[in-house]
C-alpha positions in Angstrom: -17.5 -4.8 -26.0 -18.8 -6.7 -28.8 -16.8 -5.0 -31.7 -14.0 -6.0 -29.8 -15.1 -9.6 -29.8 -15.5 -9.4 -33.5 -12.0 -7.8 -34.1 -10.4 -10.5 -32.7 -12.7 -13.3 -34.2 -11.2 -11.9 -37.8 -8.1 -12.2 -36.8 -5.4 -15.1 -37.7 -5.7 -18.4 -35.4 -2.6 -17.9 -34.3 -2.3 -13.5 -33.4 -5.6 -14.8 -31.4 -4.0 -17.7 -29.9 -1.2 -14.9 -28.7 -3.6 -12.3 -27.6 -5.6 -15.2 -25.6 -1.6 -15.8 -24.3 -1.3 -12.5 -23.3 -4.6 -12.0 -21.8 -4.1 -15.3 -19.9 -0.7 -14.3 -18.0 -2.7 -10.5 -17.5 -4.8 -12.5 -15.6 -2.6 -14.9 -13.6 0.0 -12.0 -12.9 -3.7 -10.2 -11.3 -4.3 -13.4 -9.0 -1.2 -13.7 -7.9 -1.1 -10.0 -6.7 -4.3 -10.6 -5.1 -3.3 -13.6 -3.3 0.0 -11.9 -2.0 -2.1 -8.8 -0.9 -4.2 -11.8 1.0 -1.5 -13.4 2.9 -0.5 -9.9 3.6 -3.7 -9.0 5.0 -3.7 -12.1 7.0 -0.5 -11.5 8.4 -1.0 -8.1 9.4 -4.1 -9.2 11.4 -1.8 -11.7 13.2 0.5 -9.4 13.8 -2.2 -7.0 15.6 -3.9 -10.4 17.6 -0.6 -10.4 18.9 -0.2 -7.4 20.3 0.1 -6.6 23.9 -2.8 -4.0 25.6 0.3 -1.2 26.2 1.1 -1.5 22.5 -2.3 -0.9 21.2 -2.6 1.7 23.6 0.7 3.1 22.1 -1.2 3.0 18.1 -4.7 4.3 20.1 -6.6 0.9 19.5 -8.2 -1.4 21.8 -9.0 -5.2 22.3 -11.9 -5.0 20.7 -11.1 -3.1 18.0 -8.3 -5.8 17.5 -10.7 -8.7 17.8 -13.5 -6.9 15.3 -10.1 -6.9 13.0 -9.0 -10.4 14.0 -11.5 -11.8 13.0 -12.6 -10.8 9.8 -11.6 -12.7 7.0 -8.7 -12.4 5.2 -10.3 -11.6 2.0 -12.4 -9.0 3.4 -10.6 -5.4 3.9 
């Protein structure tokens, strides 16, 4: 890790700025993917909570299973 930092420190200022810009862009993309995943998980859990008992039996779940899953925070897998 320190070798990478030393290498970056030896680059000209413009190259360092470009590398930081690329790194920032990659971090923002990762954050966007994470947020989209959270939204999908929350939407799926809400949909699961709205299923009636017959539908839950069809997929092999009980109401207790559904409640336990629905109560999890969106960031928790």
